[in-house]
N, C-alpha and C positions, 0 to 999 in steps of 0.2 A: 432351937431345933436345928440339928445339923442337916444341911441341904447340899447336894452337889451343885456345881455351877449351872448345869442345864436345868435342874429342878428350880433353882433360884431364879433363873432367867424367865422361865415360864410363869412362875407364881407372880413375879413383879412386873409383868407386862402391863403397860398402861392402857391406852385406848386402841380401838380398832380390832380387826380380826387376827386370830392366831391359830395356827395348826401345830399341835403337840404330837409328835410321833413317839408313842410310848411303848417300847418293847416289853416282852414278858418280864415280870418281876421288877419293873423299873420305878414303881411307886406312883402310878397314875392317880390312884385314889387320894394319896397324900397331896399330890399337886392340885387336884380339884378342890379338896377341902381347904388347903392352905391358901389357894388363890381366892376362894370365897372369903376367907377370914381377912386376907390382905385388902380386898375391895372394901370391906366394912371398916376395918380398924385403921388402915393406912390411907385409903382414898376417900373415906367418909361417905361411901355409898350406902343408902338405906337398904337394910336386909330385904325389905319387901319388894325391892326393885331387881332382885337377883333370881334367876330361874336356872335350876340345875336339872338336866334331863338325863335319865338313864333308860336302859332297855328292859329291865326287870324290876318288879316291885321289891324283891329282896335286895337288889343293889341300891335302890333308892333309899330303903330303910337303913341299910348298913351305913351308907354315906351320910345320911342325916344324923344318925346317932354318933358317928365318928366326929362329925363337924361340931355338934353341940357339946360333946365332951371336951373338944379342943377350946371352944369358946367359954365353957364354964357356965353357960346360961342359954335359955331358949332364945332363938332368933327366928323371925318370920321369913327366912329364906324358903322359897318353894322348891322342894325336891320331889320329883315325880317321874313316872314313865311317860313316853310319848302319848300313850292312850289316856292316861290319867290327866295330863295337861290339856290335851285336845278336848276331852270330854268336859273339863272344867270350862273351857271357852264356849263350847256348844251349850252347856247348861245355862250360862249367862245369857246367851243369845236366844235360845229356843225354849228355855225353862224345862229342859230334860231332867228326868230323875232316874234313879237306878232301875225303875220299872221299865224304862224305855230300852234298856240294854237287853238284848236277847240272850238268854241262857244257852249254854252249849247243848244241853240235852234237848231244848226246844228247837234249836237250829237243826240238830240231827234228825229230829222227828219230821220237821218240815221238808227237809231235803229228801227223806225217805218217801214221803207221800208224793212228792213231785216225780221222783225217779220211778216209783211204782206205776204211776199214771202213764209214763212213757214206755212201760213194758220192756225195759232194758234187761238183758241177760247178764248175770254175773254169778260167781260161785261164792265169794266171800262178801257178804253185805257190808260189814264194817270197813273192810279194805276199800271197796268201791266207793262208798259214800264219803269216806275220809278223803279219797283222791279227788272226787268231784268238788268237795268243799275247799280243798287246797287250791284247785284251779280257780274257783270263784274268788278266793282271797288273792291269788296271784294277779288276776285281772284288775282288781281294785288297787292293789299296791303298786303296780307298774304303771297304772294310768292308761293302759292300752285300750283301744276301742274294741268292744266285744266282737264287732264284725271282722276284726283282723286277728282274733285269737283262735288258735287251732288246738283243740283238745287232744290230749294223749289218751283219753279214756273212753271216748265215744265220738260219734260223728259230729262235725262242727255245727251243723244245723240243730241237732238235738241238744248239744251243750248250750247253744245260744238261747234256745227255748227254756231250758232248765234255769239258766242264769236270770233271764228276764222274769220268769215265774217266781223265782226266789226273791227277787227285788220287789215284785208286786206283793208278795206275802208280807215282807217287811213293812212296806208303805201302808198296806191295808190294816195292819195291826199296830201301827205307830211304834215300830221297833227299829233299832239300829244295831248292827253288829260291830265288832271291834274295828274292822277295816273301814266301815262307814265313818267312824270317828275321824279318821284321817282325811278321807275324801271330802266330807261335809265341812270340815274346818278350812280346807283349802278353798272350797267354793265360797264359803262365807267371807273369807278375807278378800277374795277377788271381787266379790259383788258388793261388799259393804266396806268401803274405805274408812268410814268413820269408826267402825268397830275395830278394824285393823290398827288404826292410829291409836285408839285407846289402849290396846294391848301392847303396842310398841312403847308407849309411855309407861305402862305398868312394868314392863320387863326390858329395860335398856341394856341389861347385861345377861347374856345367855351362855351357859356352859353345858357342853354335851359330852357324856361319857360313851366309850365304845363307838366312836364316830364311824369306824369302818363298817358297821352293821346297818347304817342308815339306808332307807329305800328312797325312791324318787319322790313319793308323795310327802314323806316326812321332811325331806330336804327342801322341797318347794315351800312348805309352810314355814320352816325355820328361816329360810331366806327372806320371806315376806315379813316375818316377825322381827328379824334383825334390822330391817329398814335401812335408813341412811346412816345411822350410827355405826352399824356393822360390828358391834361389840360381841362378836361370836368367838368363843373359846372352845375349839374342837379338839378333843383328846381321843386318840385311837392308834391302832397299829394295822396298817394295810396288810402286813404279813399274817394277821390273824383274822382276816375276813373270810368266814366259812359258812355264811348263811345266804348264799345266793338263791337257794331253793325257797327261801322265805321272801325274796324280793330285794335283799341287800345288794347294793351295787358298789363294789370297791372302787370303781371308776370315779365316783363322786369325791372320795377322799384324794385320789390321785390328781384330780383336776380342780381341787379346791381353790388354788391360786388363780385359776382362770375366772372364777366367779368373784373372788375377793382379791383383787389385784394388789391391795396394800397389805395383804396378810404376811405376817412374820411366821417363820417356821423354826421350831426347836426340837432337837432329838434328845430324848431321855435315853442315854446310851449305856447305862450301867444296869446289869441284871443282878439284883440282890437276892435272887431266889436260888439260882443254880450254880453248880461248880463249873470250872473252866472247861473240862472235857465235854460236858453237856451243851454248854453255850457254843463251843467250837463246832461240835457235830451238827447242831441245829442250824448254825450259820452256814455250814457247808451245804446243807440241803436247800435252804431257802434262797440262796444266791442263784440257783438255777432258774428261778422265776424271772421273767423279763419285765412284766408289768408291775413294778414296785418302786418304792423309794429305796435307793441304795443306803445301807446302814452298816456301821461297824459297832457291834455290841461287845462290851467287855464284861467279864464276870467278876463279881465281888465275893463269890463263895469259896474261893481257894481252889487248889488243884484237884482234890478229890479223886474218886475211883474212875477208871476208864469206862467208857460206854461199852457194854457187853453185847456182842453180836454173836448169836448162835443159830445154827441150822439143825433142825431135828428131822428124824425120819417121817414123823407124822404128828398129829395134834395130841395123841395120847402121851407121847414122849415130851412134847412141849409143855403140856399141862402138868405132867408128873414133876418136871423140873421146877415149875413155879411153886407147886405145893411143897416140894422139898425145901426150897428157899425160904418160904414163909414159916414153915415149921421150925427150921433151923434158927431163924431170926427170933422167933417167939421164945424158943428155948434159951436164948441169950439175952432176954429182957426187952425185946422189941414189942410194939403194939400192933394189933391187926389194922388199926386205922392208918398206920404208916404206909400201907400198901395199896396201890391202885393197878388194876389190869384194864387196859384200854384196847378197844377194837373198833373197826370201821362200821360194821352193821350190827344191829341187835339180834341177828340170827346166829352170830358166831359163837357165843359163849355157852351153848347148850351143854356140850360134853364137859366143859370146864366146871359148870355149875353142878353137874352130877358128881364130879370128882371132889369138889369142895364139900358137898354134902356128905359124901362117903367118908371123908377125913375129919368131919365135924369142925370145919373151918368156917366161922361166921362171915357172911358177906352181905352186902347191900347193893342194890342196883340203882343207878341214877336214871335209868330209862325203863320203859315198859318192855321187858324182855318177853317176847311171845313164847308160849309153851309150844314147842315143835309139834307135839302130839295132838294139839287142838287145831292145827292148820286144816283147812278144808281138803287139801290133798291127802293128809293123814286120815281124815275121816272116810275118804273114799277107799283107801287101802284097807283100813280096819273093817269096813263093810264087806269087802271081798273075803277077808280072812275069817270074819265071823260066820259068813255063809259056809266057808270051807270047814269050819269047826262044828257045823250042824245047825246054825240059825236058819230059820225059815220065816223070819219076821218080815212083813211087808216093807217096813221102813228101810231095812237093809237093802232089799232089792231095788226099791225106788232110788236109793242113793247111787247105785252103780249100773243100772240096766242100760243106760245110754251113755256110759263113759267107758269105752268109746261108743260112738253113735251106732245104735242097733235099730233105731227107728221103731222102738217099742212104745206103745201108748200106755200112759198111766192107768187108763181105764181097764186095761187087761188084768190089773191087780186090784180086785175089789174086795178081797178077803184079808183078814188080819195075818194069815199065814199063807205061804206060797208052796204049791206042789208043782214040780217041773212038768209032769205029764198033763196036768190040767191046764197049765199055762200054754203049753204047746198046742193042746187041743183048741184053745181059744183062737188060734191063728191057723186052723186047718184049711181055711180058704185062702190063706196067704202063706204058702209053704216056705217062701224065702225068709219070712220073719220067724216062723217056727224053727227053721234050720239054725238061725242065729241063737235062739233060745237053747236048742240042742247043743250048740257049740259052747255056750256059756255053762251048761250043765257039765260038759266034758272038762272045761277049764277048772271048774270048781273041784271036780274029782282029782285033777292033777294037783291042785293046791293043797288038798287034804294031806298029802304025804311029803310036802316040802318043808324045809326050815323057813323061818321068817325072812331071812336074807334072800334065799332062793325064790320064795314066794313073791316078794316085791319085784325081783328081777323078771319073773314070769309074767306078772301083771303088766309091767312096763313094756316088755319086748314082745312076748308071745300074744298076750291079749290085746295089746295096742294102746295102752294107757298113755305112753309117751306121745303118740300121734294125736290123741285127744287133747293133750296139753298144748301141743303145737297149734292146733286149730283154735283152741280157746285163746291162746296168747295172741294169735293173729287178729282175732275178733276184738280183743281188748286193747290192741295196739301196745302190747308189752313184749318184752323179750322172753322167749320161751326158756332161756338159760336160767332165769330167775326161778321158774317152776322146777326145772331139772335140779337146781341146787337144793331145793327143799326135799325132793325125792331122793337125791343122793345122800343127804343128811339122814333121812329116815332109814334108808337102806343100810347105811353105816351103823346106825344105832342098833339095828337088829342083828348085826354080824355075829356077836358073841353068844346069841341065844339059839339053842337047838330046837326048841319047840315054841308054839304060840303061847301056851300058858305061861312059860317063863318070861317071855317078852312082855306080854300084857300085864303080868304081875309087876314087872319093873316099871312100866309106864304108869300104873296106878300109884305105886309108891313115890315115884318121882313127882307126879302131879300133886300129891298130898303134901310132900315136903316143900315143894316150890310155893304152894299156897301159904304154908306156914311161914316161910321166909318172908314173903311179901307182907303178911299180917304183922310180923314182929320187927320188920327192918327199921322202922322209924323209932323203935324203942331201944335199939341196940346200936349205938354209935361206934362201939368198939368192934369194928368189923372191916373186912377188906372191901374196897370199893370196886365195883364193876361198872364201866361206863363206856359209851361210844365217844369218839373223838369230839363230836358236837357237844355233848353234854358235859364233857370234862373241861371245857373252856372256862377260864377264870378260877380254876382250882389248882391246888398244889399238894404234892405228897413227897415223902422222903424217898420212896421207892416206886418206880413206875415201870410196868411191863407193857410193851406194845406187841400184841400177838398176831400171828398170821401175816407178817409183813411180806406178802407175796404179790406178784403181778396179778391183777384181777380182783384183788382185795384192797391193797394200798399200792398204787391207785386203783380205785374201783373200776370194774370192767365196763361200766357205762360211760366212763370218762374217755372221750375220744378227741374232742377239740382241744386246742392249746389252752383256752381259757378254763376248760374243765380239769385238765391235768394240773394247771397252776393252782386251782382251788384244792384239789386233792393234796398237792404238796403243802399248801398252807395248813390243811387239816393235820397232816403228819407233823409239821412244825409245831403246831399247837400241842399235839400229844407229847412230843419230845420235851417241850419246855414246861410241862407240868412237874417234871422231876426236879427235886432239890439236891439229892445226893447220889442216887443210883438210877441209871437208865439202862433198861434191857430191851434190845430189839431182837425179836425172835421170828424166824421164818421156818417153814416146813418144806420137805421134799415132796410130800403127798398130802392132798386135802380130799377127804371122802374117796380115797382109793384112786385118785387121779393125780398125775404128775403136776407139780406146782413149781413155778419159777420164782426165784428170789426177787424182791422188789428192787427197782431202780433206785428207790429212795435210800435203801441201805448202802448201795454202792456210792451214792452221792454223799451220804453222811461220812463215809470213810475217805473221801477225796478232798484234800485241802484246797 
């Protein structure tokens, strides 16, 4: 097998710790599998004494299959994720079974019960509960004391009660969640030195893939497991560390040699995936990060086409160009699977997806792309519009009567249909409330004669829905701009429709088509890939488009601190390095009818 000097150096490393800096397309999987083979065949290490840890089940399976094909026989090397390996350890110590692992739907139900008990206010249940569960996970993965954790979604005292009650639920029912697997393994090793010693003897050789994604608890356990032998072979790329929100700490990799002072370092410096222009542009960007290992990566993919930088008037023009490119390439023998369109957030591709459907271009998503029209903000707007179209159903009025706050009681609506005069009469002894109902009736009459675009603007500005969003955002400790972005997107989607019937008909068609896409997407691999920068990591495509490369999107508007900007830049770098032959970086002058500024990352990519 042909190996370059850096690959060979890593594979043939003898004893002790080693840090392998593996850039994009540098053959890190090859290095790990060949290193494992080398230990067995050249160093005569028993396969049962080798542990290879990955971050995903798919990666573990792929690596195991690749290794066994190379060996030509089954070998009892342990390939597994952190969670699988740690659960195996707990299973031996505590006799856990699969029944002890709490299922996701069970976890969601429990946290719903706990949150309901505390009578917290929220608009979107799934969004709120997911956020709370994410914070519980963050507490466990960082090892932070619950007393020192400050929630972003509710009051600190409330969150602490929720956290403690959740843990009590687990204990009472004999369950553990995935984060507990990490925490309990660390506690076990610290408390039971005999058990730790047994596992150290079992696995004197440890190899870790995607080391840049490791969190504190995982690293603490790995250090304990490595013991005095320190035969830890860590492979990763600090420039591709993009999962800080999951607890990943790139600092661990950067300070590896402080914990393992005898560690050798090798750089896999050849990118076998991308062309020279792509590698050069990506290198230009990432060098602006200060907290990183300096690297000089060379491309083995030849000169290739120049990176394309284009600025469009708006997203419609941007999307039209992508569709034209794809159709033109398909006409000349290309395959849909050769194209990937990458974006920063899963809210971005809504209009693009509509256009792809309109032109019958098959696509698949690697993320759960929410239907904009099913967002709780959309449901509020639709309720206003349905009433304007003649609906008098109680549920529509209940949806919007206190959005904005009008201080109207639900008890005032006890019939299945609503009559404004009866409703006002209910508050005859509270004329100030009756006046607000009268104003709502007036607003509804105004909405009757407006276009969808103008109606949304009226609801937001004249009725005061934007103010309601601001108050809600303040209560939820979130940025109101996130809500305004959704409203802007909804307003933009309504722009080309003259009446409500036309707009609602479009929404219904889009929703049905989107459901069909999701139903069939795993059956049709011959399709264009749509993915966030996070989910695109580890993948590669002939042609890659990064869309909306604008300030506030890339880097994302929430990134303020230097560490946050550096992570955004790493995400952009990951996106760029998914491309094998053609990379397109597209920005727009306007997003949702608002001026947009081209991203600093495009400027950096063009600067040698």
